[in-house]
Backbone of each chain as nested JSON, in Angstrom:
{
  "chains": [
    {"id": "A", "residues": [
      {"number": 1, "name": "UNK", "atoms": {"N": [0.858, -1.197, 0.0], "CA": [0.0, 0.0, 0.0], "C": [0.879, 1.226, 0.0]}},
      {"number": 2, "name": "UNK", "atoms": {"N": [0.928, 1.949, -1.114], "CA": [1.752, 3.16, -1.143], "C": [0.942, 4.308, -0.56]}},
      {"number": 3, "name": "UNK", "atoms": {"N": [1.557, 5.077, 0.322], "CA": [0.834, 6.22, 0.884], "C": [1.277, 7.483, 0.154]}},
      {"number": 4, "name": "UNK", "atoms": {"N": [0.448, 8.484, 0.168], "CA": [0.822, 9.755, -0.442], "C": [1.222, 10.761, 0.624]}},
      {"number": 5, "name": "UNK", "atoms": {"N": [1.814, 10.257, 1.699], "CA": [2.247, 11.145, 2.781], "C": [3.271, 12.146, 2.247]}},
      {"number": 6, "name": "UNK", "atoms": {"N": [3.397, 13.267, 2.928], "CA": [4.284, 14.34, 2.477], "C": [5.696, 13.827, 2.263]}},
      {"number": 7, "name": "UNK", "atoms": {"N": [6.264, 14.134, 1.098], "CA": [7.655, 13.772, 0.844], "C": [8.522, 14.948, 1.277]}},
      {"number": 8, "name": "UNK", "atoms": {"N": [9.814, 14.705, 1.54], "CA": [10.691, 15.818, 1.909], "C": [10.727, 16.841, 0.775]}},
      {"number": 9, "name": "UNK", "atoms": {"N": [10.925, 18.133, 1.115], "CA": [10.851, 19.189, 0.092], "C": [11.851, 18.979, -1.045]}},
      {"number": 10, "name": "UNK", "atoms": {"N": [13.02, 18.378, -0.72], "CA": [14.021, 18.208, -1.766], "C": [13.599, 17.142, -2.774]}},
      {"number": 11, "name": "UNK", "atoms": {"N": [12.89, 16.133, -2.298], "CA": [12.436, 15.114, -3.236], "C": [11.304, 15.663, -4.098]}},
      {"number": 12, "name": "UNK", "atoms": {"N": [10.477, 16.495, -3.488], "CA": [9.391, 17.115, -4.248], "C": [9.95, 18.003, -5.348]}},
      {"number": 13, "name": "UNK", "atoms": {"N": [11.158, 18.554, -5.131], "CA": [11.787, 19.413, -6.14], "C": [12.578, 18.598, -7.157]}},
      {"number": 14, "name": "UNK", "atoms": {"N": [12.526, 17.264, -7.062], "CA": [13.185, 16.415, -8.053], "C": [14.592, 15.987, -7.688]}},
      {"number": 15, "name": "UNK", "atoms": {"N": [14.989, 16.209, -6.454], "CA": [16.344, 15.841, -6.04], "C": [16.344, 14.447, -5.425]}},
      {"number": 16, "name": "UNK", "atoms": {"N": [17.425, 13.703, -5.64], "CA": [17.514, 12.377, -5.025], "C": [18.18, 12.497, -3.655]}},
      {"number": 17, "name": "UNK", "atoms": {"N": [18.098, 11.414, -2.848], "CA": [18.694, 11.462, -1.518], "C": [20.201, 11.662, -1.594]}},
      {"number": 18, "name": "UNK", "atoms": {"N": [20.844, 10.977, -2.565], "CA": [22.302, 11.094, -2.69], "C": [22.705, 12.553, -2.906]}},
      {"number": 19, "name": "UNK", "atoms": {"N": [21.996, 13.218, -3.819], "CA": [22.302, 14.626, -4.1], "C": [22.113, 15.467, -2.845]}},
      {"number": 20, "name": "UNK", "atoms": {"N": [20.981, 15.257, -2.168], "CA": [20.693, 15.993, -0.934], "C": [21.801, 15.783, 0.092]}},
      {"number": 21, "name": "UNK", "atoms": {"N": [22.164, 14.518, 0.308], "CA": [23.157, 14.188, 1.317], "C": [24.513, 14.788, 0.981]}},
      {"number": 22, "name": "UNK", "atoms": {"N": [24.882, 14.767, -0.318], "CA": [26.169, 15.334, -0.714], "C": [26.188, 16.851, -0.592]}},
      {"number": 23, "name": "UNK", "atoms": {"N": [25.047, 17.491, -0.903], "CA": [24.98, 18.949, -0.719], "C": [25.179, 19.288, 0.756]}},
      {"number": 24, "name": "UNK", "atoms": {"N": [24.47, 18.558, 1.638], "CA": [24.613, 18.797, 3.086], "C": [26.067, 18.621, 3.515]}},
      {"number": 25, "name": "UNK", "atoms": {"N": [26.704, 17.561, 3.036], "CA": [28.08, 17.285, 3.435], "C": [29.019, 18.388, 2.957]}},
      {"number": 26, "name": "UNK", "atoms": {"N": [28.827, 18.86, 1.714], "CA": [29.671, 19.938, 1.189], "C": [29.515, 21.208, 2.003]}},
      {"number": 27, "name": "UNK", "atoms": {"N": [28.265, 21.526, 2.385], "CA": [28.029, 22.736, 3.172], "C": [28.753, 22.645, 4.508]}},
      {"number": 28, "name": "UNK", "atoms": {"N": [28.685, 21.457, 5.131], "CA": [29.357, 21.282, 6.421], "C": [30.87, 21.432, 6.249]}},
      {"number": 29, "name": "UNK", "atoms": {"N": [31.426, 20.826, 5.182], "CA": [32.878, 20.905, 4.966], "C": [33.346, 22.343, 4.816]}},
      {"number": 30, "name": "UNK", "atoms": {"N": [32.524, 23.173, 4.154], "CA": [32.911, 24.567, 3.941], "C": [32.817, 25.41, 5.2]}},
      {"number": 31, "name": "UNK", "atoms": {"N": [32.228, 24.85, 6.257], "CA": [32.095, 25.609, 7.506], "C": [33.079, 25.153, 8.565]}},
      {"number": 32, "name": "UNK", "atoms": {"N": [34.156, 24.497, 8.155], "CA": [35.117, 24.024, 9.152], "C": [36.246, 25.026, 9.343]}},
      {"number": 33, "name": "UNK", "atoms": {"N": [36.905, 24.911, 10.539], "CA": [38.081, 25.74, 10.783], "C": [39.275, 25.105, 10.076]}},
      {"number": 34, "name": "UNK", "atoms": {"N": [40.261, 25.937, 9.733], "CA": [41.542, 25.379, 9.273], "C": [42.215, 24.729, 10.469]}},
      {"number": 35, "name": "UNK", "atoms": {"N": [43.054, 23.71, 10.372], "CA": [43.473, 23.02, 9.166], "C": [42.492, 21.961, 8.684]}},
      {"number": 36, "name": "UNK", "atoms": {"N": [41.414, 21.725, 9.471], "CA": [40.501, 20.633, 9.122], "C": [39.872, 20.822, 7.755]}},
      {"number": 37, "name": "UNK", "atoms": {"N": [39.599, 22.096, 7.407], "CA": [38.913, 22.372, 6.14], "C": [39.75, 21.905, 4.948]}},
      {"number": 38, "name": "UNK", "atoms": {"N": [41.045, 22.216, 4.954], "CA": [41.883, 21.799, 3.819], "C": [41.954, 20.289, 3.717]}},
      {"number": 39, "name": "UNK", "atoms": {"N": [41.958, 19.624, 4.896], "CA": [42.053, 18.16, 4.893], "C": [40.848, 17.533, 4.222]}},
      {"number": 40, "name": "UNK", "atoms": {"N": [39.681, 18.092, 4.471], "CA": [38.47, 17.417, 3.985], "C": [38.024, 17.877, 2.599]}},
      {"number": 41, "name": "UNK", "atoms": {"N": [38.575, 18.971, 2.083], "CA": [38.085, 19.476, 0.789], "C": [38.256, 18.464, -0.339]}},
      {"number": 42, "name": "UNK", "atoms": {"N": [39.267, 17.58, -0.236], "CA": [39.468, 16.591, -1.306], "C": [38.308, 15.606, -1.377]}},
      {"number": 43, "name": "UNK", "atoms": {"N": [37.526, 15.484, -0.278], "CA": [36.399, 14.537, -0.285], "C": [35.222, 15.064, -1.087]}},
      {"number": 44, "name": "UNK", "atoms": {"N": [35.325, 16.335, -1.486], "CA": [34.178, 16.948, -2.152], "C": [34.025, 16.44, -3.582]}},
      {"number": 45, "name": "UNK", "atoms": {"N": [35.103, 15.88, -4.146], "CA": [35.025, 15.468, -5.548], "C": [34.166, 14.219, -5.672]}},
      {"number": 46, "name": "UNK", "atoms": {"N": [33.153, 14.295, -6.532], "CA": [32.222, 13.185, -6.716], "C": [32.035, 12.931, -8.198]}},
      {"number": 47, "name": "UNK", "atoms": {"N": [31.977, 11.673, -8.583], "CA": [31.751, 11.335, -9.989], "C": [30.776, 10.176, -10.009]}},
      {"number": 48, "name": "UNK", "atoms": {"N": [29.547, 10.407, -10.439], "CA": [28.659, 9.258, -10.586], "C": [27.791, 9.373, -11.822]}},
      {"number": 49, "name": "UNK", "atoms": {"N": [27.363, 8.225, -12.314], "CA": [26.543, 8.17, -13.525], "C": [25.116, 7.872, -13.117]}},
      {"number": 50, "name": "UNK", "atoms": {"N": [24.184, 8.562, -13.734], "CA": [22.78, 8.513, -13.34], "C": [21.965, 8.112, -14.571]}},
      {"number": 51, "name": "UNK", "atoms": {"N": [21.252, 6.99, -14.5], "CA": [20.467, 6.542, -15.657], "C": [18.992, 6.557, -15.359]}},
      {"number": 52, "name": "UNK", "atoms": {"N": [18.217, 7.13, -16.269], "CA": [16.767, 7.078, -16.156], "C": [16.309, 5.836, -16.914]}},
      {"number": 53, "name": "UNK", "atoms": {"N": [15.443, 5.047, -16.298], "CA": [14.938, 3.831, -16.943], "C": [13.566, 4.082, -17.512]}},
      {"number": 54, "name": "UNK", "atoms": {"N": [13.336, 3.598, -18.741], "CA": [12.029, 3.736, -19.377], "C": [11.691, 2.43, -20.049]}},
      {"number": 55, "name": "UNK", "atoms": {"N": [10.496, 1.88, -19.714], "CA": [10.021, 0.625, -20.309], "C": [11.066, -0.483, -20.196]}},
      {"number": 56, "name": "UNK", "atoms": {"N": [11.668, -0.584, -19.033], "CA": [12.593, -1.685, -18.792], "C": [13.96, -1.493, -19.409]}},
      {"number": 57, "name": "UNK", "atoms": {"N": [14.203, -0.352, -20.05], "CA": [15.534, -0.145, -20.654], "C": [16.112, 1.177, -20.153]}},
      {"number": 58, "name": "UNK", "atoms": {"N": [17.417, 1.181, -19.906], "CA": [17.993, 2.456, -19.472], "C": [18.163, 3.398, -20.661]}},
      {"number": 59, "name": "UNK", "atoms": {"N": [17.852, 4.674, -20.454], "CA": [18.141, 5.692, -21.475], "C": [19.608, 6.094, -21.308]}},
      {"number": 60, "name": "UNK", "atoms": {"N": [20.07, 7.01, -22.132], "CA": [21.476, 7.422, -22.071], "C": [21.827, 7.912, -20.665]}},
      {"number": 61, "name": "UNK", "atoms": {"N": [22.891, 7.369, -20.066], "CA": [23.227, 7.79, -18.696], "C": [23.788, 9.208, -18.67]}},
      {"number": 62, "name": "UNK", "atoms": {"N": [23.448, 9.933, -17.611], "CA": [23.971, 11.282, -17.401], "C": [25.083, 11.174, -16.372]}},
      {"number": 63, "name": "UNK", "atoms": {"N": [26.26, 11.705, -16.694], "CA": [27.355, 11.639, -15.724], "C": [27.409, 12.939, -14.949]}},
      {"number": 64, "name": "UNK", "atoms": {"N": [27.384, 12.837, -13.63], "CA": [27.472, 14.039, -12.801], "C": [28.863, 14.142, -12.222]}},
      {"number": 65, "name": "UNK", "atoms": {"N": [29.479, 15.246, -12.466], "CA": [30.812, 15.479, -11.917], "C": [30.721, 16.679, -11.011]}},
      {"number": 66, "name": "UNK", "atoms": {"N": [30.748, 16.44, -9.702], "CA": [30.713, 17.583, -8.793], "C": [32.116, 17.825, -8.285]}},
      {"number": 67, "name": "UNK", "atoms": {"N": [32.701, 18.948, -8.668], "CA": [34.025, 19.235, -8.091], "C": [33.888, 20.484, -7.238]}},
      {"number": 68, "name": "UNK", "atoms": {"N": [34.809, 20.694, -6.303], "CA": [34.682, 21.841, -5.39], "C": [34.599, 23.144, -6.154]}},
      {"number": 69, "name": "UNK", "atoms": {"N": [33.839, 24.1, -5.586], "CA": [33.589, 25.358, -6.312], "C": [34.836, 26.169, -6.573]}},
      {"number": 70, "name": "UNK", "atoms": {"N": [35.849, 26.023, -5.662], "CA": [37.067, 26.842, -5.856], "C": [37.712, 26.469, -7.196]}}
    ]},
    {"id": "B", "residues": [
      {"number": 1, "name": "UNK", "atoms": {"N": [24.682, 6.565, 26.696], "CA": [23.503, 6.964, 25.937], "C": [23.917, 7.835, 24.754]}},
      {"number": 2, "name": "UNK", "atoms": {"N": [23.21, 7.71, 23.677], "CA": [23.495, 8.543, 22.508], "C": [22.228, 9.299, 22.138]}},
      {"number": 3, "name": "UNK", "atoms": {"N": [22.383, 10.582, 21.842], "CA": [21.212, 11.334, 21.366], "C": [21.445, 11.606, 19.887]}},
      {"number": 4, "name": "UNK", "atoms": {"N": [20.533, 11.127, 19.059], "CA": [20.732, 11.265, 17.615], "C": [19.724, 12.244, 17.016]}},
      {"number": 5, "name": "UNK", "atoms": {"N": [20.165, 13.025, 16.023], "CA": [19.262, 14.009, 15.419], "C": [18.425, 13.382, 14.297]}},
      {"number": 6, "name": "UNK", "atoms": {"N": [17.372, 12.672, 14.684], "CA": [16.541, 12.017, 13.67], "C": [15.614, 13.04, 13.009]}},
      {"number": 7, "name": "UNK", "atoms": {"N": [15.155, 12.739, 11.801], "CA": [14.238, 13.662, 11.117], "C": [12.953, 13.813, 11.917]}},
      {"number": 8, "name": "UNK", "atoms": {"N": [12.638, 12.809, 12.747], "CA": [11.421, 12.879, 13.56], "C": [11.666, 13.565, 14.887]}},
      {"number": 9, "name": "UNK", "atoms": {"N": [12.906, 14.046, 15.109], "CA": [13.212, 14.749, 16.37], "C": [14.401, 14.122, 17.074]}},
      {"number": 10, "name": "UNK", "atoms": {"N": [14.852, 14.767, 18.158], "CA": [15.967, 14.22, 18.928], "C": [15.563, 12.887, 19.541]}},
      {"number": 11, "name": "UNK", "atoms": {"N": [16.439, 11.898, 19.398], "CA": [16.079, 10.563, 19.85], "C": [17.152, 10.048, 20.789]}},
      {"number": 12, "name": "UNK", "atoms": {"N": [16.796, 9.673, 21.996], "CA": [17.751, 9.139, 22.953], "C": [17.812, 7.63, 22.801]}},
      {"number": 13, "name": "UNK", "atoms": {"N": [19.035, 7.093, 22.752], "CA": [19.196, 5.651, 22.581], "C": [20.007, 5.103, 23.742]}},
      {"number": 14, "name": "UNK", "atoms": {"N": [19.436, 4.166, 24.488], "CA": [20.119, 3.508, 25.59], "C": [20.303, 2.041, 25.23]}},
      {"number": 15, "name": "UNK", "atoms": {"N": [21.189, 1.309, 25.932], "CA": [21.279, -0.125, 25.676], "C": [19.912, -0.765, 25.878]}},
      {"number": 16, "name": "UNK", "atoms": {"N": [19.559, -1.668, 24.995], "CA": [18.25, -2.317, 25.102], "C": [17.198, -1.649, 24.243]}},
      {"number": 17, "name": "UNK", "atoms": {"N": [17.607, -0.593, 23.528], "CA": [16.649, 0.102, 22.664], "C": [16.144, -0.87, 21.599]}},
      {"number": 18, "name": "UNK", "atoms": {"N": [14.889, -0.722, 21.216], "CA": [14.315, -1.576, 20.183], "C": [15.065, -1.333, 18.874]}},
      {"number": 19, "name": "UNK", "atoms": {"N": [15.218, -2.377, 18.072], "CA": [15.937, -2.242, 16.798], "C": [15.212, -1.221, 15.937]}},
      {"number": 20, "name": "UNK", "atoms": {"N": [15.961, -0.249, 15.439], "CA": [15.349, 0.874, 14.72], "C": [16.269, 1.311, 13.596]}},
      {"number": 21, "name": "UNK", "atoms": {"N": [15.687, 1.805, 12.533], "CA": [16.47, 2.517, 11.525], "C": [15.907, 3.934, 11.509]}},
      {"number": 22, "name": "UNK", "atoms": {"N": [16.76, 4.918, 11.703], "CA": [16.286, 6.299, 11.726], "C": [17.038, 7.11, 10.685]}},
      {"number": 23, "name": "UNK", "atoms": {"N": [16.296, 7.935, 9.919], "CA": [16.954, 8.858, 8.996], "C": [17.376, 10.076, 9.806]}},
      {"number": 24, "name": "UNK", "atoms": {"N": [18.595, 10.56, 9.573], "CA": [19.097, 11.692, 10.353], "C": [18.963, 12.989, 9.576]}},
      {"number": 25, "name": "UNK", "atoms": {"N": [18.748, 14.06, 10.305], "CA": [18.788, 15.392, 9.688], "C": [20.09, 16.046, 10.13]}},
      {"number": 26, "name": "UNK", "atoms": {"N": [20.523, 17.111, 9.454], "CA": [21.764, 17.76, 9.892], "C": [21.621, 18.205, 11.345]}},
      {"number": 27, "name": "UNK", "atoms": {"N": [22.561, 17.797, 12.202], "CA": [22.417, 18.139, 13.613], "C": [23.482, 17.489, 14.46]}},
      {"number": 28, "name": "UNK", "atoms": {"N": [23.328, 17.689, 15.767], "CA": [24.341, 17.221, 16.709], "C": [24.029, 15.824, 17.206]}},
      {"number": 29, "name": "UNK", "atoms": {"N": [25.058, 14.982, 17.167], "CA": [24.961, 13.644, 17.724], "C": [25.776, 13.687, 19.006]}},
      {"number": 30, "name": "UNK", "atoms": {"N": [25.151, 13.453, 20.167], "CA": [25.961, 13.521, 21.389], "C": [26.059, 12.155, 22.052]}},
      {"number": 31, "name": "UNK", "atoms": {"N": [27.314, 11.808, 22.384], "CA": [27.605, 10.507, 22.982], "C": [27.896, 10.746, 24.463]}},
      {"number": 32, "name": "UNK", "atoms": {"N": [27.039, 10.209, 25.334], "CA": [27.21, 10.402, 26.763], "C": [27.753, 9.135, 27.403]}},
      {"number": 33, "name": "UNK", "atoms": {"N": [28.977, 9.247, 27.979], "CA": [29.518, 8.084, 28.695], "C": [29.78, 8.53, 30.117]}},
      {"number": 34, "name": "UNK", "atoms": {"N": [28.903, 8.208, 31.026], "CA": [29.022, 8.701, 32.393], "C": [28.801, 10.198, 32.346]}},
      {"number": 35, "name": "UNK", "atoms": {"N": [29.773, 10.979, 32.847], "CA": [29.621, 12.432, 32.797], "C": [30.289, 13.038, 31.577]}},
      {"number": 36, "name": "UNK", "atoms": {"N": [30.925, 12.185, 30.765], "CA": [31.68, 12.672, 29.623], "C": [30.76, 12.751, 28.406]}},
      {"number": 37, "name": "UNK", "atoms": {"N": [30.718, 13.918, 27.756], "CA": [29.882, 14.068, 26.563], "C": [30.747, 14.443, 25.377]}},
      {"number": 38, "name": "UNK", "atoms": {"N": [30.587, 13.698, 24.268], "CA": [31.298, 14.087, 23.047], "C": [30.232, 14.468, 22.025]}},
      {"number": 39, "name": "UNK", "atoms": {"N": [30.394, 15.631, 21.418], "CA": [29.393, 16.062, 20.437], "C": [29.988, 16.086, 19.041]}},
      {"number": 40, "name": "UNK", "atoms": {"N": [29.227, 15.532, 18.102], "CA": [29.635, 15.528, 16.701], "C": [28.511, 16.127, 15.889]}},
      {"number": 41, "name": "UNK", "atoms": {"N": [28.881, 16.858, 14.831], "CA": [27.85, 17.36, 13.933], "C": [27.804, 16.417, 12.731]}},
      {"number": 42, "name": "UNK", "atoms": {"N": [26.628, 15.838, 12.463], "CA": [26.501, 14.97, 11.286], "C": [25.737, 15.713, 10.2]}},
      {"number": 43, "name": "UNK", "atoms": {"N": [26.203, 15.548, 8.949], "CA": [25.616, 16.328, 7.858], "C": [24.244, 15.788, 7.462]}},
      {"number": 44, "name": "UNK", "atoms": {"N": [24.022, 14.504, 7.631], "CA": [22.747, 13.83, 7.314], "C": [23.126, 12.359, 7.327]}},
      {"number": 45, "name": "UNK", "atoms": {"N": [22.2, 11.47, 7.085], "CA": [22.584, 10.052, 7.069], "C": [21.55, 9.196, 7.76]}},
      {"number": 46, "name": "UNK", "atoms": {"N": [22.021, 8.082, 8.303], "CA": [21.113, 7.15, 8.951], "C": [21.716, 6.612, 10.237]}},
      {"number": 47, "name": "UNK", "atoms": {"N": [20.858, 6.168, 11.143], "CA": [21.316, 5.484, 12.349], "C": [20.637, 4.123, 12.378]}},
      {"number": 48, "name": "UNK", "atoms": {"N": [21.453, 3.091, 12.496], "CA": [20.905, 1.74, 12.62], "C": [21.106, 1.296, 14.06]}},
      {"number": 49, "name": "UNK", "atoms": {"N": [20.013, 1.061, 14.769], "CA": [20.137, 0.559, 16.14], "C": [19.776, -0.913, 16.09]}},
      {"number": 50, "name": "UNK", "atoms": {"N": [20.758, -1.754, 16.47], "CA": [20.533, -3.197, 16.35], "C": [19.978, -3.775, 17.638]}},
      {"number": 51, "name": "UNK", "atoms": {"N": [19.446, -4.998, 17.529], "CA": [18.814, -5.63, 18.682], "C": [19.825, -5.96, 19.768]}},
      {"number": 52, "name": "UNK", "atoms": {"N": [21.123, -6.052, 19.388], "CA": [22.12, -6.412, 20.404], "C": [22.737, -5.169, 21.055]}},
      {"number": 53, "name": "UNK", "atoms": {"N": [22.016, -4.044, 20.999], "CA": [22.472, -2.794, 21.619], "C": [23.684, -2.16, 20.968]}},
      {"number": 54, "name": "UNK", "atoms": {"N": [23.959, -2.51, 19.741], "CA": [24.97, -1.809, 18.962], "C": [24.25, -0.807, 18.068]}},
      {"number": 55, "name": "UNK", "atoms": {"N": [24.83, 0.344, 17.883], "CA": [24.239, 1.308, 16.966], "C": [25.29, 1.714, 15.944]}},
      {"number": 56, "name": "UNK", "atoms": {"N": [24.904, 1.779, 14.677], "CA": [25.795, 2.248, 13.622], "C": [25.276, 3.594, 13.139]}},
      {"number": 57, "name": "UNK", "atoms": {"N": [26.187, 4.551, 13.027], "CA": [25.789, 5.84, 12.478], "C": [26.454, 5.97, 11.116]}},
      {"number": 58, "name": "UNK", "atoms": {"N": [25.639, 6.199, 10.087], "CA": [26.176, 6.342, 8.734], "C": [25.991, 7.799, 8.33]}},
      {"number": 59, "name": "UNK", "atoms": {"N": [27.094, 8.492, 8.066], "CA": [26.998, 9.896, 7.664], "C": [28.1, 10.182, 6.659]}},
      {"number": 60, "name": "UNK", "atoms": {"N": [27.841, 11.072, 5.722], "CA": [28.889, 11.441, 4.778], "C": [29.953, 12.268, 5.511]}},
      {"number": 61, "name": "UNK", "atoms": {"N": [29.473, 13.203, 6.349], "CA": [30.413, 14.003, 7.139], "C": [29.964, 14.023, 8.583]}},
      {"number": 62, "name": "UNK", "atoms": {"N": [30.886, 13.771, 9.483], "CA": [30.596, 13.896, 10.906], "C": [31.833, 14.538, 11.51]}},
      {"number": 63, "name": "UNK", "atoms": {"N": [31.682, 15.721, 12.078], "CA": [32.841, 16.435, 12.619], "C": [32.618, 16.776, 14.081]}},
      {"number": 64, "name": "UNK", "atoms": {"N": [33.713, 16.772, 14.889], "CA": [33.544, 17.24, 16.264], "C": [33.071, 18.693, 16.213]}},
      {"number": 65, "name": "UNK", "atoms": {"N": [32.156, 19.039, 17.095], "CA": [31.533, 20.364, 17.064], "C": [32.556, 21.502, 17.183]}},
      {"number": 66, "name": "UNK", "atoms": {"N": [33.677, 21.236, 17.884], "CA": [34.659, 22.32, 18.033], "C": [35.467, 22.6, 16.774]}},
      {"number": 67, "name": "UNK", "atoms": {"N": [35.24, 21.835, 15.7], "CA": [35.936, 22.128, 14.44], "C": [35.125, 23.061, 13.548]}},
      {"number": 68, "name": "UNK", "atoms": {"N": [33.93, 23.477, 14.029], "CA": [33.069, 24.31, 13.185], "C": [33.453, 25.777, 13.333]}},
      {"number": 69, "name": "UNK", "atoms": {"N": [33.537, 26.479, 12.198], "CA": [33.924, 27.879, 12.183], "C": [32.683, 28.764, 12.22]}},
      {"number": 70, "name": "UNK", "atoms": {"N": [32.537, 29.524, 13.306], "CA": [31.333, 30.319, 13.517], "C": [31.112, 31.369, 12.423]}},
      {"number": 71, "name": "UNK", "atoms": {"N": [32.201, 32.019, 12.007], "CA": [32.062, 33.073, 10.991], "C": [31.532, 32.495, 9.681]}},
      {"number": 72, "name": "UNK", "atoms": {"N": [32.041, 31.329, 9.305], "CA": [31.61, 30.692, 8.062], "C": [30.123, 30.315, 8.137]}},
      {"number": 73, "name": "UNK", "atoms": {"N": [29.683, 29.893, 9.33], "CA": [28.279, 29.509, 9.514], "C": [27.369, 30.725, 9.348]}},
      {"number": 74, "name": "UNK", "atoms": {"N": [27.748, 31.851, 9.988], "CA": [26.898, 33.047, 9.896], "C": [26.809, 33.527, 8.454]}},
      {"number": 75, "name": "UNK", "atoms": {"N": [27.968, 33.509, 7.777], "CA": [28.001, 33.964, 6.383], "C": [27.127, 33.059, 5.526]}},
      {"number": 76, "name": "UNK", "atoms": {"N": [27.265, 31.742, 5.729], "CA": [26.482, 30.786, 4.944], "C": [24.995, 30.994, 5.158]}},
      {"number": 77, "name": "UNK", "atoms": {"N": [24.612, 31.225, 6.423], "CA": [23.197, 31.403, 6.729], "C": [22.657, 32.639, 6.027]}},
      {"number": 78, "name": "UNK", "atoms": {"N": [23.432, 33.73, 6.074], "CA": [23.012, 34.956, 5.405], "C": [22.922, 34.744, 3.892]}},
      {"number": 79, "name": "UNK", "atoms": {"N": [23.949, 34.076, 3.312], "CA": [23.969, 33.825, 1.867], "C": [22.757, 33.036, 1.409]}},
      {"number": 80, "name": "UNK", "atoms": {"N": [22.438, 31.965, 2.107], "CA": [21.352, 31.107, 1.647], "C": [19.986, 31.723, 1.906]}},
      {"number": 81, "name": "UNK", "atoms": {"N": [19.873, 32.527, 2.97], "CA": [18.602, 33.236, 3.185], "C": [18.373, 34.165, 2.002]}},
      {"number": 82, "name": "UNK", "atoms": {"N": [19.459, 34.819, 1.565], "CA": [19.408, 35.688, 0.39], "C": [19.019, 34.891, -0.849]}},
      {"number": 83, "name": "UNK", "atoms": {"N": [19.639, 33.703, -1.01], "CA": [19.377, 32.88, -2.194], "C": [17.935, 32.421, -2.252]}},
      {"number": 84, "name": "UNK", "atoms": {"N": [17.355, 32.163, -1.1], "CA": [15.967, 31.7, -1.105], "C": [15.054, 32.797, -1.625]}},
      {"number": 85, "name": "UNK", "atoms": {"N": [15.388, 34.053, -1.298], "CA": [14.557, 35.16, -1.76], "C": [14.653, 35.363, -3.265]}},
      {"number": 86, "name": "UNK", "atoms": {"N": [15.84, 35.046, -3.84], "CA": [15.997, 35.277, -5.27], "C": [15.771, 34.015, -6.099]}},
      {"number": 87, "name": "UNK", "atoms": {"N": [15.488, 32.892, -5.437], "CA": [15.328, 31.631, -6.18], "C": [14.048, 31.642, -6.998]}},
      {"number": 88, "name": "UNK", "atoms": {"N": [14.141, 31.041, -8.202], "CA": [12.96, 30.989, -9.069], "C": [12.476, 29.551, -9.24]}},
      {"number": 89, "name": "UNK", "atoms": {"N": [13.37, 28.636, -9.685], "CA": [12.93, 27.256, -9.913], "C": [12.801, 26.503, -8.592]}},
      {"number": 90, "name": "UNK", "atoms": {"N": [12.041, 25.388, -8.647], "CA": [11.873, 24.543, -7.464], "C": [13.222, 24.049, -6.966]}},
      {"number": 91, "name": "UNK", "atoms": {"N": [14.113, 23.702, -7.928], "CA": [15.411, 23.158, -7.542], "C": [16.232, 24.211, -6.796]}},
      {"number": 92, "name": "UNK", "atoms": {"N": [16.219, 25.452, -7.307], "CA": [16.963, 26.525, -6.629], "C": [16.419, 26.752, -5.235]}},
      {"number": 93, "name": "UNK", "atoms": {"N": [15.088, 26.714, -5.134], "CA": [14.47, 26.937, -3.816], "C": [14.865, 25.811, -2.865]}},
      {"number": 94, "name": "UNK", "atoms": {"N": [14.865, 24.578, -3.378], "CA": [15.225, 23.436, -2.534], "C": [16.665, 23.557, -2.072]}},
      {"number": 95, "name": "UNK", "atoms": {"N": [17.568, 23.933, -3.005], "CA": [18.979, 24.067, -2.633], "C": [19.16, 25.159, -1.589]}},
      {"number": 96, "name": "UNK", "atoms": {"N": [18.458, 26.268, -1.758], "CA": [18.566, 27.363, -0.794], "C": [18.03, 26.92, 0.566]}},
      {"number": 97, "name": "UNK", "atoms": {"N": [16.907, 26.189, 0.536], "CA": [16.318, 25.713, 1.796], "C": [17.253, 24.747, 2.506]}},
      {"number": 98, "name": "UNK", "atoms": {"N": [17.911, 23.883, 1.733], "CA": [18.866, 22.95, 2.341], "C": [19.984, 23.753, 3.004]}},
      {"number": 99, "name": "UNK", "atoms": {"N": [20.467, 24.795, 2.29], "CA": [21.521, 25.647, 2.838], "C": [21.105, 26.267, 4.153]}},
      {"number": 100, "name": "UNK", "atoms": {"N": [19.86, 26.771, 4.2], "CA": [19.362, 27.388, 5.435], "C": [19.271, 26.352, 6.54]}},
      {"number": 101, "name": "UNK", "atoms": {"N": [18.716, 25.174, 6.22], "CA": [18.563, 24.123, 7.241], "C": [19.911, 23.715, 7.828]}},
      {"number": 102, "name": "UNK", "atoms": {"N": [20.887, 23.466, 6.948], "CA": [22.199, 22.996, 7.422], "C": [22.878, 24.067, 8.253]}},
      {"number": 103, "name": "UNK", "atoms": {"N": [22.87, 25.325, 7.766], "CA": [23.555, 26.385, 8.508], "C": [22.854, 26.699, 9.82]}},
      {"number": 104, "name": "UNK", "atoms": {"N": [21.517, 26.595, 9.84], "CA": [20.808, 26.809, 11.114], "C": [21.199, 25.739, 12.117]}},
      {"number": 105, "name": "UNK", "atoms": {"N": [21.298, 24.494, 11.632], "CA": [21.666, 23.397, 12.519], "C": [23.102, 23.567, 13.008]}},
      {"number": 106, "name": "UNK", "atoms": {"N": [24.0, 24.025, 12.102], "CA": [25.387, 24.266, 12.496], "C": [25.427, 25.363, 13.553]}},
      {"number": 107, "name": "UNK", "atoms": {"N": [24.634, 26.404, 13.345], "CA": [24.579, 27.516, 14.293], "C": [24.113, 27.039, 15.662]}},
      {"number": 108, "name": "UNK", "atoms": {"N": [23.057, 26.228, 15.67], "CA": [22.534, 25.699, 16.935], "C": [23.582, 24.828, 17.611]}},
      {"number": 109, "name": "UNK", "atoms": {"N": [24.38, 24.124, 16.799], "CA": [25.396, 23.236, 17.374], "C": [26.482, 24.024, 18.085]}},
      {"number": 110, "name": "UNK", "atoms": {"N": [26.905, 25.168, 17.481], "CA": [27.985, 25.899, 18.133], "C": [27.499, 26.786, 19.257]}},
      {"number": 111, "name": "UNK", "atoms": {"N": [26.24, 27.195, 19.23], "CA": [25.744, 28.057, 20.302], "C": [25.04, 27.267, 21.389]}},
      {"number": 112, "name": "UNK", "atoms": {"N": [24.669, 25.998, 21.096], "CA": [23.904, 25.191, 22.062], "C": [24.725, 24.679, 23.22]}}
    ]}
  ]
}
């Protein structure tokens, strides 16, 4: 039984949990004191491929490359 | 005892807690051992509380609260509040809201 209970605002805006979680993590990393901030900035680099499935077949995968803003 | 920042609210976990999976929101995870308290800020994630009184915390980022830079938090909060006002698409609004939520939680962690 699927319920139509309220979904989190980020999912309603079309964002996946992974994206949400990575955005949160990046924001936290940018709010650290030195030297901790420099140590963790390398973790910000993310590379993943995202495929939308239609009628049992994957469409062309979209590759997301998130690198630090600097 | 551990207090975890679940999306449903602050949750206290003692040995013998019923097996639970909780989604975490950005917030402070405090580990109480006797009178000693260690506080960590978790960016988001999950907490798995097992039947044998073990708990696993899964987070992309978890930092001791004293590593948080207050100036960066205030600036971030101001920036994202600004972004929410100028956001047009749903995605921009969601990103701005996430920014506000995380920075508010960071602020509460350093001032709490």
